[in-house]
N, C-alpha and C positions, 0 to 999 in steps of 0.2 A: 336784823339776822333770821332769816326765816328758816323753818326747817317741819319736818310730818311732829306733828303733836299724835302722841301715844293717847288713848285713853286710860284713864285708871279705872280700875275694877277692884269692886269691895265685897265682901261678903253677903252674900244675897239675904234681901229681908221681904217676906220672908223665905226659904232653903226648901229645899227639894222635903227633906223629910218632914216639916212643919207641914205642908199640903199633901204629903201622902198617908199624914194621921190624920187632916182635916178630913180629907175625902173620903177616908175608910169609914172614920167616923159619923159621915153623914149615911153615905153605904150601909151602915149597921141599922139607923133607926129607918132607914126605907125598903129596904128588903126584905121581904116575907122568910125566905127560905135559908135557912142557918149552910145550907152546904153550897150556892151560892156564894154567901157573902162569907167563908171558905174560899172557896176557890178564886175572890175576888185579892183576899188576902197572901194567898201564896204569889200569884201573879204579880203583885206590887213590890213581893220580898225577890221576884226574880229579873224585877225590872231596877229594884235597889243594887242587887248583884251585879246585873251588867251596867249602871252607872258607877258603879264607886270599883268597879274591875278594870273597865273597858271603856267607856267615855271619854278618860283625859286625853287619848290618842286623836281627838275632833277638835281639841282646846283652841282659840286662836294663840296670839303671843302674850298678850296681855293675859288673859285666862291662865295660861300655863305657868306663870310665875305666880300665879295668885294660889293654883293648887300645889306649887312643888313648896311653895312657901308653907302652907299650915296642911300638905300632907306629910309630913316628915315626921316620921317615928321619935325624933329626938325634942320634939316640941313635947308640952307637957300640956298645952289647948290643940295640939292637932287634931283633923276633921277630915273627914272621909268627904268624895264629891259632893254627896245628898248633902254632909254640914254643908259647904259651900257655894254653893252654884244653886238657882231658880229653877222657874218656871220654862224660862226660855231653854233652858239643857232638856228640859223633859222633852221638848219639842223638836230640838234635834236629833236626838237617839231615837223616838219611837221607827223612823222607816228601817233600821239597824237592827234592834230589838224584835220588831214583826217578821221579818224577814227573812233572818238569818240566826241570832240568839235563839228563837223558840228553838226554829228547829233544829239547828246545829245539835246543842247544847241540854236540850230538853227530852225527857225521855216521860212522856206522856200523854193518853190518852187522845185520840182526835179532838174528841168534845173539849175537851183543857184546852188545846189550842185556839181552837174557835171561840173561846172564852176570850182570849189575852184580847182579842177582836174588838169584842164588845165592850173589854173593860176601859180600850180607849176609845170607843167614843163616847163613857160616859167622864170618862177622866178630861177628857180636852172640853166636853159639855158644863162639867164643874168648874174648871177653872178659867170660860169665859165667864161664868154664872159672878164669880167671885171676883172678876175685874182684872185677873192677874193675864187673861189674854187674848187680842184680839177677836171680833165676832170669822170675817176668814180666816185665821188662824184654828178657830174651833170647825169651823165648816172643811179646813183640809184636815186636822184629826180626825173628824167625822168619817172621810172619804177612807182616810188609810186604812181606821177601822173597819169598816165596809167591807173593803179589799180583802184584809188580813180574816174575817170570819167568812169571806168566799170563797178564797186563793190556797189559803191553807191545808185545807181538808182537802180541796182536788191537789196539791201538790203532793202530799203524806201518800194518797190513793196511787197516784201515778206513779210513786217510787216503789212502794210496794207490789203494785202488776208490774212493773221492772225487774223485780228483785225474782220476784218467786218464776219469771217467764226464764231469766237467766239458771233457777235453779234445776228448770226441768227441762229445758232444751239442748244447752249448750256443753260440748263437752272438751276438755283443752285441747284434744285431735281436732277439732275443727279448724282451726286458724293455725297460722305461722306466727312467729315473732316479729317475723318482715313484715306483715301485716298488721302492727299491735301498737296502739298509743296507749301509754302508760294513763294512770289519773290524770284528767286534764279538769280545768273549768272551764268552761264553755256556753256560750250564750245563742237562745234558742234563737235564732232566724225568722223561721215560718215555722207554720205547722199544715200539716196535709193526712190524710188514714192513711194509719199505720207507717206515715215517716216522719221526721223532723230535718229542718238542717240545722247546722250550729255552727259558728265559728271559735276561734280563742275568746276570752272573756279579754285577758289583754292586748290581746292583737286585733283592733276592727276590721286590717286588709289584708287578713288571711284569707284563701280560697272559704270557700261553705262545703261543708261534709254533710253530706244525708246520711242518715244512719237511720235504718228500718226498727219499729219499735211493733209493740202489739195494739192493735187497735184502740183497745179499752182505753190504753195510754196515750193515746196519743189526741183522745176527745177529751182530756182533761187539763192537758198544756196550750199555752199558750206564748206566743213570739216576744221576746223580750226578759223570757223566767231564764235562770241560770242553772245550770245542772253540772255537778260534779260526778266524772265515769270516767271507766277504761272503755275504751273500744276497739276494733280486730274486723276484719276482711272474714267473712264466713261467707263462703263461694262468692257470691255475684253482687252483694251486699255487705255493709258496714253496719255490725251491731252494736250492741252496749253487752260488756262480757262483766263488767263490773259495777257497781254504782253506791252512789257516795248519798248526795241529798240531791234535791231539785227546791230551786227558791225563786217562791213567786213575782210578781213584779210588783 
């Protein structure tokens, strides 16, 4: 009799909690500025909270079975996500942590969010040095962190520019509800001076919508970035009239 073999998943050794403690211990020895160490500690805590609170949604079926077994509060030896899984789950969840969680859930200065990208580069390099991930994975983590350092501040500045332009130039009487699209999740398909083209995030076949934005904002944005906003036709142009977040690619 033949059948599909389901791999048996066990609690990782070392687990994420152990890795985080070891990494921060080495950073404490290396870093000269207490402020930088504190910032790294805070970002690791945010990553821990993200993993413990959200990362279970991306688990494979065997991993989900293990998680449900040990995460149950009825168990005396219950464990968090970070106490169950290992370095592979750090890598799996870094993109969403950097591209969405840091932007959407964390109220912090631009410099702090940029540091999340720097920490990503350092953390993945350390995991490679300790033999927990491959050279290719470490190179991927380095590039992911570099993009976050470069793009998170740009996305935040673009959001601020658009927000202030709305407050300064638009009035409710400038548009009608007939030409209004409430909060949508869009993907930017192209960018030019003072204009972006977008489509619905969940509908690749939707017609492309051109939206006029301040030139300073358009100079910061890139195709494949995502934006949550409301838009309306103001005169001849579609304009953003409410802005949520911009997520870099």
